[in-house]
N, C-alpha and C positions, 0 to 999 in steps of 0.2 A: 617606657617599656609597654605599658598597657595600651598606649595608642597604636603601637606596632601590631599587637595582637588583634585589636579591633580592625585595623586596616587589613591585616592578613585574612581574617575571617570574612570581611566584606569582599575581598578579591576572590577568595575561594568560593564563597556563596554565589558570586556573580558568574564565575566559570561553570559552576554546577547548573545554575539556571539556564545559561546559554547552551550547555551540552544537552540538557533535557529537552529544551525547545527544538534544538536541531534534530535530535533523535525522533521526537514526535512528528516533526515535519517530514522527515524521510519515511517514517512508518506510514504516514498518511498518503504520500505519493505512491509508495509501493502497494498499498491497499487499493487505491484508485486504479492504478495500472493493472493489478490482478483482476479487478472487477471488469475493466474494459476488455482485457484479453479474454476472460471467461465469457463475456457477453458476445464477443465477436465469434468465438468458437461455437457457442450455442446457436447463434443465428446462422452461421455458415453451415452447420449440420442440418438445420431445418430447411434451409434453401436447397442444399444438395439433395435432401430426400425428396422435396417437392419437385425439383427439376428432373431428377433421375427417373421418377415415376415408378421405381421398383421398391417394394417393401416386403417384409416377410409375409404379410397377409396375402399379397397378390401372387406370391410364388407358390402357394398351396394349391 
């Protein structure tokens, strides 16, 4: 009976470790994706301003 409890705890622990690793992996990829998208939006805004040639200072 005690062996079944130990085996059950081992299986449950293995599942928890696997789930936490999977969650951290997904979180990492979401964070990297958000940084990439944010960087592209930032750079596109800078390029659009420099190519357009119009800014609030020039309109005055």
